[in-house]
C-alpha positions as CSV (number, residue, x, y, z in Angstrom):
1,M,-18.9,8.6,38.2
2,S,-19.2,11.8,35.9
3,G,-17.8,11.8,32.0
4,I,-19.6,13.0,29.1
5,T,-22.7,12.0,27.3
6,L,-23.0,11.7,23.8
7,D,-25.9,11.1,21.4
8,Y,-25.4,8.3,19.2
9,E,-25.0,10.4,15.8
10,T,-21.6,12.0,17.0
11,A,-20.5,8.8,19.0
12,D,-21.3,6.9,15.4
13,R,-19.4,9.9,13.8
14,I,-15.5,10.1,16.4
15,T,-16.2,5.8,16.0
16,L,-15.9,6.2,12.1
17,L,-13.0,8.6,12.3
18,T,-11.1,7.0,14.3
19,L,-12.0,3.4,12.2
20,K,-10.5,5.0,9.3
21,E,-7.9,6.9,10.6
22,A,-6.0,3.3,11.4
23,L,-6.9,2.2,8.6
24,N,-5.3,5.0,7.0
25,D,-2.2,3.8,9.2
26,V,-2.8,0.3,7.9
27,I,-2.4,1.7,4.4
28,S,0.5,3.4,5.1
29,F,2.4,0.7,6.6
30,I,1.8,-1.4,3.9
31,Q,2.6,1.0,1.4
32,K,5.8,0.7,3.5
33,I,6.2,-2.5,3.1
34,E,5.8,-3.2,-0.5
35,E,7.8,0.1,-1.8
36,R,11.0,-1.6,0.0
37,N,10.8,-4.7,-2.1
38,I,10.4,-6.4,1.4
39,P,9.7,-10.3,0.4
40,E,6.6,-10.9,2.1
41,H,7.5,-13.8,3.9
42,L,10.0,-12.0,5.6
43,A,7.8,-8.9,6.7
44,S,5.8,-10.7,9.8
45,D,3.7,-8.0,9.7
46,Y,2.5,-8.1,6.3
47,T,0.0,-10.4,6.1
48,Y,-1.8,-9.7,9.2
49,H,-1.8,-5.6,7.6
50,I,-3.2,-7.0,4.6
51,A,-6.7,-8.9,7.1
52,L,-6.5,-5.8,9.6
53,K,-7.1,-3.8,6.1
54,K,-10.0,-5.9,4.6
55,S,-11.8,-5.9,8.0
56,L,-11.5,-2.2,8.6
57,E,-12.6,-1.5,5.2
58,G,-15.8,-4.3,5.6
59,V,-16.7,-2.2,9.3
60,I,-16.3,1.4,7.9
61,D,-18.5,0.0,4.7
62,Y,-21.3,-1.2,7.1
63,Y,-21.6,2.0,8.7
64,G,-21.1,4.2,5.9
65,G,-18.2,5.2,6.4
66,F,-17.2,5.3,1.9
67,D,-19.1,8.2,0.1
């Protein structure tokens, strides 16, 4: 089996960048719902994305990803 071997710091940076990108996508989704004034109870994914945003922020903060 062949593959790439990364040191911990490089792998950590890649993971943080991926988490931050996911967070940006989630924030964008939430903003679109809010801009369109769609009632929260009709936006089936709204509550899920709010919880996901909080979770991603927690993980990113834990790993020191917010400057």
